[in-house]
N, C-alpha and C positions, 0 to 999 in steps of 0.2 A: 215189672220190677218188684222185687221182694226185699224187705228189710228184716233182719233178725237181730234183736238185741241180745248181746252175749254177757257182758259184765258191767257192773255199776260200782263206782268207787264208794267205799263206806263213809268217806269224810267230805264228799262234794257231790255235785250232780254229774260228774264226768262219767262217760260210759263208752263201751266198745260195742261194735256191731258189724254186720256185713250187709252191704247192698249188692243184690244179684241182678245183673242186667243180661241181655242177650249177647253182649260183647265181653262179659266177664264179671268177676267179683271185685268189689271195692271194700276193703277193710276200713272201718271208721273208728276214731276220727281220721280224716283224710285232708291233705292239702292238694288242690288241683291247679297245676301250672296253667297259666293263661296263654292260649294260642289265638290271639285276636283275629288274625286273618287266615286261620287254618294252620298256623305255624307258631310254635313257641320260639320267640326271637332268639337267633344265634344258636339254637339247639336242634340237632338232627333227631328224627324220630327214633333211630336206632339207639342214640344216647339216652333219650327219654325212657326207653324200655330197659336197656342193658345196664347203664351206669346209674341213672337216677331212680329207676323202677317206679315211674309214675303209673298209677293205676287208672287215672282218668285225666283228661285235659279239657279245656274250654275252647269254644269257638264263639265269635261275636256276630250275632245276627245282623246288626246294622252294617258292619264292615263287609261281611260276606255277601250280603244282599247287593251292596253297591259294587263290589269287586271280589271275585270274578263274575258274580251274577248267577241267577237261579238256573239259567239254561245249562251252564256248565255242570252244576250238581245233578240235574236231571240226566244229562248225558253220561256222567261218570257213575251214577248210581249212589249218590250221596257223598258226604264229606269223608267218611271212613275210606272209601275207595279212592276218592280224589287225592287225599293226602297220605294214604298208606298207613294209617293208624288203625289197628285192629282191636284196640281196647275201648272202653266206654268214652263217650264224649258228652259234654253238657253244653248247651247253647243258652245264653241269656236272651232276653227279648228285644234288646236294642233300646229299651226305655231309658236307661242311664245315659247312653250316648246321645239320644235325642234331647234329653234334659240338658246335657252339657253344651248343646249347640246354641243355647241362649237366644239371641235375636234372630237366628236363622230357623226358628220353628214356631208354629202356632198350635196350641192345644185346644181342641174342641171336644164336645161330647162324643162325636163320631170317632175321633182319634187324633193323630198329629200330622200336620203338614210341615215338611221340613225341606231345607235345601242341602244338597250333598256338599260335604266339605271338600270333595275331590274336584267337581266341575260346576257346582252351583245349580245343578239340575234339581227340579222340584219333584218330591215324592210324598206319598201318603202311607202312613202306618195306621191301620185300625186293628183292634184285637183279632178280628177274623183274618185279616191279611197277614199279621205276624204269625198266627198259628199255621197258616198255609206255607209261609216262608220256612218256619222251623220244621214242618213236615218235609219240605223239599231239601233242606240241608241235611236232615236225617240224624240228629243227635239222639242218644239214648234217653237223656233227661232234658226237658225243655221247660223254659220259664214262661209264665203268663206276662202279658203286656201290662205295664204299670207306669205310673208317674212317680219319679223320684223327687222328693222335695229337697230344697237346699237347706243349709244351716247357716245362720238362724232363720227361722220361718215363723211367720205370724200364725196364731192358733187357727183363725178362720180359714186361712189358705191351706194349712195342713189338714184341717177337717174336710174341706171341700175336695182336696186332692185325694185323700183317703177314700172318700165316698165314690169318686170317679174311678179310682183303681178297683174298687169292689164291683162296680157296675161293669167295668171292662173284664174283670175276672169271670163273671157269669157268662159273658159273650165268648170268652176264650174256652171255657168248659163246654159250652154248647157246640162250638166249632169242632173241638177235639172229639166230642161224642158223636158227631155226625160225619166224621171223616175217618180214613184209615191210614196207617203208616204206608209210605211208598215203597220201602225197600225190604219188607218181609221180616222186620224185627220190631219189638215193642218200643213205644216212646212214652215215658212217664212225665206227667205234667205237674210242676211245682207252682202253687200260688205264692204270692209275695206279701208279707206283712208290711204295712206302712204306718204312718202316724207321727212322723218326725220324733221329737223328744218329749212328747206329751203323754203322760201315763195313761190317761183315760182313753186317748185315741189308740195307743198301742194295744191296750186291753181289748177295745172294740174290734180292732182289726184282727188281732190274733184269734179271737173267738169266731169271727166271720170266716177267716181262712180255715180254721179247724173244722168248721161245719161243712166245708166243701168236700171233705173226705177224699182228697187226692193222695197219690202214693207218697208224696213227701211235701215239705213246706220250707219256705225260705223267708229270711228276714232282710229287708232292704232299707235304704234310706239312712243307714248308719255309716260311720267312718267317712263322713262327708265334711268334717271339720269340727264336730262337737268334741268336748273333752272326753278322754278315754273312760273316766269314771261314769259319765253319763251314758256312754255306749254300753258299758257293762250293766248298768242299771236297767236300761231298756231291754237288753238281750235277756237278762235274768227274768224280767217280768213276762216277756213273751214265751220263753221256754217253760215257764210255769203253767202256761195255758195250752200250748201246742201239744198234741198227743205224743206220749212216750214211745209208742210203737211205730213211729214214722221218723225218717231222718230229718234233721234240722240243718239248714244251710244258711250260714251268715255270709252275705254277699260282700265281696270287696275287702275282706279283712284277712291279714293285715301284717303287723310286725310279729316277730316270734313271741314277744311278750303278750300281745293281743290274743294270739292263737292259744297260748297256754291258759290265760285267764278265761277265755271263752269256752275252752274245752271243759274247764272246771264248772262252768255255768250250765253246760249241757248241749253244746253245739257239736255237730258231727262232721260238717263239711265247710271248707274254707277255700277261697281263691283270692289272689292278689297279684298285681304286676310287680310288686316291690322286689322280690328276689331277682328278677331278670332286669328290671329297669335300673335298680341300684347297682347291680353287677356291672352294667355297661358304663356306669360312672365311677367304678372303682370301690364301691362299698361291699364288703364281704361279711356275711354272717357266719360265725364259727362257734365251735364248742367251747371256746375260751372267752368270746365276746365279739364285738364289732370292730372290724378293721377298715380304715380308709387306706387302701393300698397305695394311693398316690403320695402319702406322707413320706418324707425323707427318711424316716426311721426304718423303713423296710427296704431301702436301697441295697444294703449289703446283707440282708437276712436270707441265708441260703437254706433255711429250714423249710419243710413242706408247708403248704398253705394251711393244712389242718390234719396233722397226723392222727389225731384222735377220731376224726370223722370217718376215715376210710374212704373207699371209692377211688377210682383211677385218678381223676384230675387233682383231687385234694392232697394226694400223697406223691404224685409223680412230678409235680411242678413246685418250685420254690416261690416264696413270697417275692424275692428279688426279681425273679424272671417274670412273674406276673406283673409286678410293678413296671418293669421295663416295657412290656407289651402294652399296658394301659397308657403309660406316658407317651409311648411312640404311636399310639392310636392304631395299633395292629388289630385286625379283626379277630385274630386268635385270642387276644386278651379278653375281649367281650365274651367269646365262646367259653373259655376256661372259667371265667368268673361266674357266668350264668349257670353252667353245669354244677359248679361248686355250690352256689347258693341254693339251687333247687335240690341238690343232694342233701344239703343241711336241713331244709324245710321238711323233706320227706323223712329224714332221720328223726327230726323232732317229733313228728306225729307218730312215727313208729315206736319211739321211746315212750311217748305218752300212753299208747295202747298197752305196751308191756307193763308199765307201772300201774295202770288201772287194773290189769289182770292180777298183778301181784298184791294189790291192795295198799300200795304205798305212793299213789299218785300225788296226793296233796303235799306231802313232805318234799317229794322230788320237784314238783312244780314250783313251790316257794323258793327252793334253792336255785332252780334253773332260770326263773324270772330275773333274778339279780345278775346272773351270768350273762344271759343273752342281751341284757340292757346295758352292759358295761362297754365303754369305748376303750379300746386298747391303744 
């Protein structure tokens, strides 16, 4: 994997670049649709490519390991061939999902023992095992195994957890360096900065992660309930330490406002379930603001969902029709809303790239933050 830094905004830390993988190029800043089980919910791969123009999607290691299982990936030749997606894929490590299991998991120095949310069966994730699983799934970018701390979190717990994540990281790197990709293309390993919301821990973690000299770096443990200003502060602190010549990935973020503010801080990569999850519940992100399509006010509105946005579904269907589908619980409603929201998210980062290149990003960002935060 290669990263080329192209432009930097003169009034912020925003920048554009290109990540080159064996499955294609990714312009940054970029938003990555989440395909937890190898599928972006309610969206066909053809629509992801032709309508949304997603450059990269995510798969979830925990979920894919449990179902369909590693034997299927081995037989298929990896996730790309299994799901028919020929552009880049990123897999997380499953650390966040294991963290979210709560009482159904036990963390030790060796790794994590957990019970499947599907059938209660017992499994073990160690750093080495997770690297083997991600080799088997076959994503272009793979994440190291880490522990995600909750918010709020006691300092001592955050400190111990960060140290454990660092020890696991060394084991992940060792495993990757002593194994080879299974399917004939390169896999880039991204370590993850932790440290909760404590400045000194975030600094220590960012410095340790930077020293590992991996192809890219990620920031985890944010957007877990802390105030947005705290998230921005921690992100800015870490971006000031992570190397400029490698992509920075802020995991699990977030709202359109979050994305714009964090692009200004220096983040290159984002993912979040929000555009698809909220779409299925009738929340639309538009170039004019946020729409709850379930509201009565849209019942007779025959105007396009978002004429300014462009794209097939945003201009072909009216707000009234989409409201009818969502209220009627028609599957097509979830599909149209999901495609629209993802189209908007990709439009937003495309616009950000353009404004950075033109040298007017900060002025545009300040104006757009107000618009995308407004409820219509």
